[in-house]
C-alpha positions as CSV (number, residue, x, y, z in Angstrom):
1,M,15.3,4.0,-13.4
2,M,11.8,2.8,-12.3
3,V,10.6,0.3,-9.7
4,A,7.5,-1.8,-10.4
5,I,4.7,-2.2,-7.8
6,S,1.9,-4.7,-8.5
7,F,-1.7,-4.6,-7.2
8,T,-4.3,-7.3,-7.1
9,F,-6.9,-5.7,-4.8
10,P,-9.9,-5.1,-7.2
11,P,-10.5,-1.4,-6.6
12,A,-6.9,-0.5,-7.4
13,E,-7.4,-1.3,-11.1
14,Y,-9.8,1.7,-11.3
15,L,-8.6,3.9,-8.5
16,I,-4.9,4.3,-9.5
17,P,-5.5,5.6,-13.1
18,E,-8.0,8.2,-11.7
19,D,-5.5,9.2,-8.9
20,L,-8.0,8.2,-6.2
21,K,-5.4,5.8,-4.7
22,L,-2.1,7.4,-4.0
23,S,-0.3,5.0,-1.7
24,T,0.2,1.4,-0.7
25,I,1.3,-0.5,2.4
26,R,3.7,-3.3,2.1
27,R,5.5,-5.7,4.4
28,R,9.0,-4.4,5.2
29,N,11.7,-5.3,2.7
30,P,14.8,-3.0,3.1
31,T,16.2,-4.0,-0.3
32,K,13.0,-3.0,-2.1
33,E,12.6,0.2,0.0
34,E,16.1,1.3,-1.0
35,Q,15.4,0.6,-4.7
36,I,12.2,2.7,-4.5
37,K,14.1,5.6,-2.9
38,R,16.9,5.5,-5.5
39,A,14.6,5.2,-8.5
40,G,12.1,7.9,-7.6
41,L,9.7,6.7,-10.3
42,L,7.1,4.0,-9.8
43,Q,5.5,1.7,-12.4
44,L,2.1,0.7,-11.0
45,Y,0.8,-2.5,-12.5
46,W,-2.4,-4.5,-12.3
47,K,-1.6,-8.2,-11.7
48,Q,2.0,-8.1,-12.8
49,R,3.4,-11.4,-14.1
50,T,0.0,-12.8,-15.0
51,P,-1.9,-12.9,-18.3
52,E,-4.1,-10.0,-17.0
53,C,-1.1,-7.7,-16.5
54,K,-1.5,-4.1,-17.5
55,L,0.3,-0.8,-16.7
56,L,-1.9,1.4,-14.6
57,G,0.5,4.4,-14.6
58,I,3.9,5.8,-13.9
59,R,4.1,8.1,-10.9
60,Q,6.8,10.1,-9.1
61,L,7.6,8.9,-5.5
62,R,6.3,11.3,-2.9
63,K,7.5,9.6,0.3
64,I,8.4,6.2,1.7
65,E,8.2,5.6,5.5
66,V,8.1,2.8,8.0
67,I,4.8,2.7,9.8
68,N,3.6,1.1,13.0
69,V,0.7,-1.2,12.7
70,P,-1.2,-2.5,15.8
71,I,-0.5,-6.1,16.6
72,I,-4.0,-7.5,17.3
73,Q,-5.2,-10.8,18.6
74,F,-8.6,-11.4,17.1
75,I,-11.1,-12.8,19.5
76,H,-13.6,-13.6,16.7
77,D,-12.6,-14.8,13.3
78,A,-12.1,-11.9,10.9
79,P,-12.3,-12.2,7.1
80,E,-8.9,-12.3,5.3
81,T,-9.8,-9.1,3.5
82,V,-9.4,-7.2,6.8
83,I,-5.6,-7.7,6.6
84,Y,-5.3,-7.4,2.8
85,R,-2.2,-5.3,2.2
86,E,-3.7,-2.8,-0.2
87,G,-7.0,-2.1,1.3
88,F,-6.3,1.0,3.3
89,G,-5.7,3.8,0.8
90,H,-3.3,6.5,2.0
91,D,-5.0,7.4,5.3
92,R,-2.9,5.8,8.1
93,V,-5.4,7.0,10.8
94,A,-8.3,5.4,9.0
95,M,-6.3,2.1,8.8
96,E,-5.5,2.2,12.5
97,N,-9.1,3.1,13.4
98,F,-10.3,0.2,11.2
99,F,-8.1,-2.3,13.0
100,T,-8.9,-1.0,16.5
101,S,-12.7,-0.7,16.0
102,M,-14.1,-3.2,13.6
103,Y,-13.6,-6.4,15.5
104,D,-13.5,-7.6,19.1
105,K,-9.8,-7.8,19.8
106,E,-7.0,-7.2,22.2
107,I,-4.2,-4.8,21.1
108,L,-0.9,-6.3,22.1
109,G,1.4,-3.5,20.9
110,T,2.6,-2.2,17.6
111,T,5.1,-3.4,15.0
112,G,7.1,-1.4,12.4
113,A,7.1,-4.4,10.0
114,F,5.4,-2.5,7.2
115,Y,6.2,0.5,5.0
116,M,4.0,2.9,3.2
117,V,4.8,4.3,-0.2
118,T,3.0,7.4,-1.4
119,W,3.2,9.0,-4.8
120,W,2.1,12.3,-6.5
121,P,-1.1,12.4,-8.6
122,M,-0.5,12.5,-12.3
123,R,-1.3,16.3,-12.5
124,W,1.8,16.9,-10.2
125,E,4.1,14.5,-12.0
126,V,7.3,15.7,-13.6
127,L,9.0,13.1,-15.7
């Protein structure tokens, strides 16, 4: 059994096949999280359910974990791309540093409303 994950963030189309992107951060969905854990294999798609859809690769699940993301009140308007769900790669520290340093803001706390899925690069994959 496999679970599909779709990407629309432009670099993902090139980074996933080259194993330069090995994770994604998504809004919490316990049902989807459980499906991913049971399946163990991920189908990674570019723009699934659109005419541009293409399979980027099949990878073996490495880990799935709930993550805490800072709750931030932006003082200045930040571009929407700042909060785009796939823009952080697999480095949680870099993501947190990005949120806490790029814009004038007030950190109000953290939320566990997201989960991170990481997968093995193709060279480690056993199907």
